[in-house]
N, C-alpha and C positions, 0 to 999 in steps of 0.2 A: 326845686319845689316852690310853689307859690302859695302864700298863706295870707289870710285876712285876719285882722284883730278886732274883736268887739270890745267896747268900752275903751276906745283908744285914748281918751283923755284922763282916765283914772290912774291911780298909782300903779296898779298891776298892768294896765294897758300900756302905759309909757315904758315900763320895764320890758314888756314883751316886744314892743317896737324896737327898742334899743338893741335887744338880743337878736332880733331878726336882721336889723341893719348891719350887725357885726358878724353875721353868719355867711360863710362863703357858699353854703349849699342851699340856703333858703332865701327867697325874695319876697318882699312885702308887695301884695297885690291889692289890698283893700284895707280901709280903716273905717270903723263904724262907731258912731256916737248917737245919743238920743236926740230927738228933735228939740231945737231950742238951744243946744249946746253952742257956746261961743266959738268952739273949734271948727264948726261946720264950714267947709270950704277952704280951710287952711291946709297947708302941707303937713302930713302926719308926723314928719320928722322935725318940723320947725322948732317945737318946744324943746327938743334935745340938741338944737344947734346943728342938725344933720338933715337938711332938706332932701327929700327922696322922690319927689314928683307924684306922690300918692295923696290925693285929697281926702279929707275926712267927710263922710256922708252919713245921712240918717236913714237911707233906704237899704234894708238888709239885702235885697236882691241885687242892688247895684254894688254893694260892698263885696259880695262873694262872686260876682259875675266872672272875674278872671282868676279866681282862686281855686286851688286844689283842696284846701282845708281851711276852716274857720276855727280860730282859737278863742274861746269864750270864758272869761272870768267875770261875769256880771251879776245879775240877779235872776232868780228863777223865772219870773214872768218874761223878762227880756230874752233870756236864753231860749225859751220855748218859741218866741216869735222868730228868733234867728234860726231855730231848728226847722221851722216851716220853710224858710227861705232856702236852707241847705237841701231840704227834701226836693223842693221845686227845681233846684239847679244841680242836684246830685253831687253836692260838695260834702266832703268828709268833715267831721267835727272833733275837736278836742275840747271837752267841757270840764272846767275846774270850778264852776259855780257850785255853791253849797246851799243848803236850806230847802231842797226840793221836798215836796210832800210825796207820799207813797204813790198817789195818782200821777203826779208829774214825772216821777222816776219811771213809772210804767209807760208813760207816753214816749219817753226817750227810748226805752227798750223796744217798743213797737217800731219807732223810726229806724232803729238799728237793723231791722229786717230789710231795709231798702238802701241804707248808707252805712259806711263804717264810722264808728264812734268810739273814742276813748273817754270814759266818764270816771273821774277820780276826785275825791274831796281834797287831795293834796298831791301835787305833781312832783314834789321834791324827791330826789332819789334816796336821800338819807332817811326820810320819813317812811318810805315804802320798805326799805330794809328793816327799819325798826318795827314796822307792822309784822313782818315775818318773824322777827325775834320775839315779839310779844306773843304771837300765836304759838310758837315753839315753847316758850316759857310756861304759858298757861297749861298746855297739854302735859308738860313734864311735872309741874308743881301741883296741879290738881286742886281739889277742894280744900286742902289744908291751908291755903293762903287767901287772904282777903284782897280784893282788887279795888283800887281807887285810881281814877284818871284825873289828872290836873292839867288844865291848859290855860295859856295866857296869850292874849292878842292886844293889838292897839285899841285905842278908845273909839275908833270909828267903826269897828266891826259890829254888824247889826244882828247876828244870830249867835245863840249860845245854847248848848255847848257847840263848839266848832264841828264842822263836818268831819275833820280829821279825828277829833276826840271820839265822835260817834263811831267812826270806822275802827278805831282801836277797840272800842267796846264790842263791836260786832265780831271781830276776829277772836277776841278773848272769849266771848260768850259761846261762839261756835266750838272753840277748842275744849271748852268745859261742858258742852252739852246743855247750855242754858238758853232760855229765850230772853233776849236783851230787853224787849219791851216790858216784860213782866218783872225783871230784876233790876232795872236801872233805877238809881236813886240820884236825884239832882239837887245837890246841896243839902245841908241839914240845919235845922233851927229848933230851939226849944227842947222839950222832953221827947226825944226821939225813940227812947228805949234802946235795948241792946241791939247791936248790929245784926242784921239778917246775914247768915253765913253765905247765902247765894247772891247777895247784893253786889252790884257793880256800880261804884260811886262815880259821879262826875262833878267837877268843880271848875268854874270858869272865872278867870281873872281878866279884867279889861283896864288898860291904862297906857298912857303915853304913846310911844311909837313902837311897841313890841311887835315884831314881825310875826312871830309864831313860836310857841314853846309847848311841848307835850311831854308828860311823864306818866308812865304806867307803873303803879306801885303794887307789888305783890307782897303783902305783909303776913308773915307767918309767926309761929312761936319761936322766938329767939333768932329770927332772921328776916331780913327785908331785901327784896330784889327790886331794883328800879331800872327801867329802860327809859332813857330820856333822849330827846332830839330837839335842838334849838336852831332856828333859822335866824340869821342876822341880816339877811338880804333877800329881797324878792327875786333876785336873779336865780336862786335855787329852784323856785317854782317855774320861772321862765325857761330855764335850761331843760327841766323835765318835760315841759309842755312842747318844746321844739322836738325833743326826743320822741314824744308821743306822736306828733304830727308826722315825723319821718317814718315811724313804725307803721302808720296807716297807708303808706304808699303801696299801691298795688292791691289794696283790699277794697272790695266792692261793697261789702256789708258786714255787720257783726258788731256786738257790744263788747268792748275790752276795758280793762283797767290797767293801772300802772304795774301791777304784778305781771300782767301779760307783756307789757312793754319791756320790762326789765328781765324777763325770763325767770321770774321767781316762783312761778306756779308749779 
């Protein structure tokens, strides 16, 4: 299978390229960066000390020309530009970008009527298992337990709460029969009054080089249940993304997530 990597010069992009170069089943077919990047024209594996013969380009159509799938962990606006290129070339996509608006997410869903896409806020296998555990716990524990979600990421992350934290909130809210938009509480300050029993709290920590940590707390009377998952390396995301790309082989269209990829649905 041949893949292209968007954001080839970023932390996640470099990790993805390293994982692809180390995979016997997947070959790097394209590397994409923004116009003006100092990496343009360079070998995509050079920064890793593993030249591979694939040059970094800024043209999305050129980046995906020889690829079966584009893996994209960039920014919403850039991902949507790359999505258009994949539509033109009929190339599948694995999207790990977070921070999409409702309208942008809908645009991806419409594109999935023509190409196969895996869209997930977190590609790590452990995180997706934890999502299923959180959903099961919420359904079993019910309204007698208050729900708080705490997440921590590195100082460079630009969105809060993380897409993964929001996904935890979505699955918990669904299991409890609540509307997340109406019940989400983002941080607290001042005289907040007594806690709303239906609230789902979100708290974001940013600092240092924290790769990603998420904890869902179910706090009841005399008991607290916590489901935590901590990533110490971006390779967990890269491994999941490659697994998602392989899952899309042979699929012409459709919108999938990591629960589909891992057979957890």
